[in-house]
N, CA, C and O of each residue as an XYZ file, in Angstrom:
296
protein
N       0.838     -1.178      0.000
C       0.000      0.000      0.000
C       0.880      1.237      0.000
O       1.886      1.298      0.707
N       0.495      2.213     -0.792
C       1.288      3.427     -0.914
C       1.010      4.347      0.275
O      -0.119      4.789      0.486
N       2.031      4.616      1.022
C       1.985      5.520      2.179
C       3.253      6.344      2.188
O       4.249      5.982      1.562
N       3.208      7.452      2.901
C       4.366      8.321      3.062
C       4.897      8.153      4.482
O       4.153      8.263      5.457
N       6.172      7.890      4.576
C       6.835      7.771      5.874
C       7.571      9.082      6.109
O       8.396      9.491      5.292
N       7.273      9.740      7.222
C       7.931     11.009      7.549
C       8.831     10.807      8.769
O       8.397     10.367      9.834
N      10.090     11.144      8.563
C      11.091     11.040      9.624
C      11.288     12.420     10.249
O      11.301     13.423      9.536
N      11.441     12.482     11.580
C      11.602     13.777     12.236
C      12.937     14.454     11.927
O      13.072     15.666     12.095
N      13.922     13.675     11.475
C      15.237     14.224     11.135
C      16.029     13.179     10.347
O      15.605     12.028     10.241
N      17.155     13.570      9.807
C      17.955     12.661      8.979
C      18.546     11.527      9.817
O      18.717     10.417      9.312
N      18.854     11.782     11.066
C      19.400     10.735     11.933
C      18.401      9.597     12.122
O      18.777      8.426     12.173
N      17.143      9.955     12.225
C      16.100      8.939     12.361
C      16.050      8.063     11.110
O      15.941      6.840     11.204
N      16.130      8.688      9.954
C      16.156      7.929      8.704
C      17.378      7.022      8.650
O      17.263      5.848      8.296
N      18.537      7.549      8.996
C      19.779      6.788      8.900
C      19.827      5.604      9.859
O      20.590      4.662      9.647
N      19.018      5.648     10.906
C      19.009      4.543     11.867
C      18.101      3.391     11.437
O      18.048      2.362     12.110
N      17.395      3.555     10.334
C      16.471      2.519      9.865
C      17.210      1.289      9.368
O      18.312      1.357      8.823
N      16.551      0.170      9.584
C      17.030     -1.098      9.050
C      16.859     -1.084      7.531
O      15.769     -0.798      7.036
N      17.919     -1.390      6.792
C      17.839     -1.430      5.330
C      18.682     -2.610      4.857
O      19.907     -2.552      4.967
N      18.082     -3.671      4.337
C      16.706     -3.782      3.894
C      15.723     -3.875      5.057
O      16.082     -4.187      6.192
N      14.482     -3.593      4.725
C      13.395     -3.652      5.695
C      13.057     -5.103      6.027
O      13.568     -6.018      5.382
N      12.197     -5.324      7.030
C      11.826     -6.696      7.398
C      11.317     -7.539      6.219
O      11.513     -8.755      6.201
N      10.675     -6.912      5.251
C      10.164     -7.645      4.084
C      11.259     -7.984      3.086
O      11.042     -8.778      2.170
N      12.438     -7.387      3.257
C      13.516     -7.562      2.305
C      13.606     -6.424      1.302
O      14.557     -6.337      0.525
N      12.593     -5.543      1.329
C      12.582     -4.392      0.413
C      13.691     -3.424      0.793
O      13.912     -3.152      1.973
N      14.386     -2.905     -0.212
C      15.445     -1.921     -0.001
C      14.904     -0.549     -0.392
O      14.170     -0.424     -1.373
N      15.263      0.471      0.369
C      14.820      1.828      0.045
C      16.022      2.728     -0.147
O      17.133      2.409      0.275
N      15.781      3.863     -0.795
C      16.869      4.801     -1.066
C      16.649      6.095     -0.302
O      15.922      6.117      0.691
N      17.268      7.163     -0.755
C      17.265      8.428     -0.024
C      15.888      9.078      0.064
O      15.108      9.028     -0.888
N      15.596      9.684      1.203
C      14.336     10.390      1.372
C      14.417     11.804      0.798
O      15.492     12.280      0.433
N      13.279     12.454      0.725
C      13.178     13.823      0.224
C      13.067     14.764      1.425
O      12.241     14.530      2.307
N      13.891     15.833      1.479
C      13.814     16.752      2.614
C      12.616     17.690      2.514
O      12.156     18.026      1.422
N      12.128     18.101      3.670
C      11.079     19.122      3.738
C      11.724     20.487      3.570
O      12.944     20.623      3.658
N      10.899     21.493      3.329
C      11.454     22.840      3.183
C      11.972     23.400      4.507
O      12.644     24.432      4.515
N      11.670     22.736      5.627
C      12.221     23.184      6.907
C      13.648     22.685      7.109
O      14.321     23.089      8.057
N      14.118     21.794      6.203
C      15.476     21.286      6.293
C      15.706     20.301      7.419
O      16.843     19.903      7.675
N      14.640     19.903      8.092
C      14.781     19.006      9.238
C      14.139     17.650      8.950
O      14.782     16.611      9.100
N      12.884     17.662      8.540
C      12.148     16.419      8.304
C      12.470     15.850      6.926
O      12.892     16.566      6.018
N      12.257     14.541      6.798
C      12.480     13.829      5.540
C      11.320     12.869      5.306
O      10.685     12.412      6.256
N      11.041     12.564      4.028
C       9.934     11.670      3.713
C      10.303     10.702      2.595
O      11.148     10.988      1.746
N       9.641      9.545      2.624
C       9.741      8.549      1.562
C       8.340      8.066      1.231
O       7.512      7.878      2.122
N       8.085      7.868     -0.040
C       6.808      7.333     -0.478
C       7.080      6.140     -1.371
O       7.755      6.248     -2.394
N       6.544      5.003     -0.966
C       6.717      3.779     -1.738
C       5.466      2.927     -1.573
O       4.564      3.256     -0.802
N       5.436      1.846     -2.300
C       4.374      0.866     -2.145
C       4.850     -0.122     -1.079
O       5.511     -1.111     -1.395
N       4.510      0.149      0.185
C       4.999     -0.619      1.324
C       4.132     -1.857      1.560
O       2.952     -1.873      1.209
N       4.715     -2.872      2.146
C       3.939     -4.010      2.635
C       3.677     -3.773      4.121
O       4.380     -2.992      4.762
N       2.680     -4.437      4.658
C       2.253     -4.177      6.035
C       3.371     -4.385      7.052
O       3.480     -3.608      8.001
N       4.207     -5.412      6.881
C       5.254     -5.656      7.884
C       6.249     -4.489      7.935
O       6.807     -4.201      8.994
N       6.471     -3.820      6.806
C       7.364     -2.660      6.814
C       6.691     -1.466      7.481
O       7.336     -0.725      8.222
N       5.405     -1.274      7.223
C       4.671     -0.196      7.906
C       4.664     -0.436      9.410
O       4.802      0.509     10.186
N       4.503     -1.687      9.829
C       4.541     -2.024     11.254
C       5.901     -1.685     11.845
O       5.986     -1.192     12.970
N       6.964     -1.947     11.096
C       8.315     -1.615     11.552
C       8.465     -0.101     11.724
O       8.933      0.361     12.765
N       8.071      0.671     10.710
C       8.197      2.130     10.803
C       7.388      2.680     11.984
O       7.805      3.641     12.630
N       6.245      2.075     12.260
C       5.393      2.529     13.361
C       6.081      2.374     14.722
O       5.681      3.021     15.689
N       7.097      1.534     14.805
C       7.810      1.349     16.081
C       8.907      2.380     16.294
O       9.451      2.479     17.393
N       9.241      3.150     15.262
C      10.349      4.098     15.364
C       9.882      5.414     15.968
O       8.864      5.969     15.556
N      10.620      5.902     16.930
C      10.249      7.129     17.630
C      10.225      8.329     16.691
O      11.187      8.587     15.967
N       9.113      9.057     16.713
C       8.983     10.284     15.947
C       8.589     10.098     14.497
O       8.289     11.076     13.813
N       8.582      8.861     14.008
C       8.218      8.583     12.614
C       6.703      8.517     12.504
O       6.035      7.902     13.336
N       6.167      9.159     11.466
C       4.725      9.086     11.247
C       4.458      8.544      9.847
O       5.273      8.692      8.936
N       3.299      7.916      9.702
C       2.878      7.316      8.443
C       1.599      8.029      8.019
O       0.616      8.054      8.758
N       1.624      8.609      6.816
C       0.494      9.408      6.346
C       0.163      9.071      4.893
O       0.930      8.401      4.202
N      -1.001      9.556      4.449
C      -1.417      9.376      3.055
C      -0.950     10.524      2.164
O      -0.702     10.333      0.974
N      -0.832     11.724      2.750
C      -0.392     12.895      1.998
C       0.604     13.687      2.846
O       0.596     13.613      4.075
N       1.445     14.432      2.170
C       2.406     15.267      2.903
C       1.684     16.379      3.646
O       0.662     16.871      3.167
N       2.191     16.790      4.807
C       1.617     17.929      5.510
C       1.653     19.178      4.633
O       2.551     19.323      3.803
N       0.708     20.059      4.803
C       0.601     21.269      3.981
C       1.869     22.122      4.031
O       2.233     22.749      3.036
N       2.543     22.146      5.183
C       3.731     22.986      5.299
C       4.951     22.369      4.610
O       6.036     22.949      4.650
N       4.792     21.223      3.992
C       5.899     20.585      3.291
C       6.195     21.302      1.979
O       7.333     21.300      1.511
N       5.191     21.904      1.395
C       5.329     22.504      0.080
C       5.867     23.930      0.146
O       5.596     24.680      1.083
N       6.629     24.270     -0.867
C       7.092     25.652     -0.977
C       5.932     26.514     -1.440
O       5.147     26.081     -2.283
N       5.803     27.729     -0.908
C       4.718     28.596     -1.373
C       4.915     28.961     -2.851
O       6.042     29.129     -3.317
N       3.813     29.077     -3.566
C       3.903     29.441     -4.967
C       4.195     30.926     -5.096
O       3.631     31.749     -4.375
N       5.073     31.253     -6.014
C       5.367     32.661     -6.272
C       4.372     33.169     -7.278
O       4.054     32.479     -8.246
N       3.884     34.347     -7.067
C       2.878     34.792     -8.006
C       2.792     36.235     -8.087
O       1.979     36.764     -8.846
């Protein structure tokens, strides 16, 4: 299932098990405009989502938070 994993900081991402419990390997996350949080979006299996749910500060969402986007210039 496609979900977005949001890490509170790069250290949290770097501490993740890779490959994941399912054997799936992931690559670099995308930084937020705050320069602190990072996110990954993939087609995850449930055992990997369960793993991410155990990590402190990590959240699993369907869409990025509104403040993730850069404001449009106009």
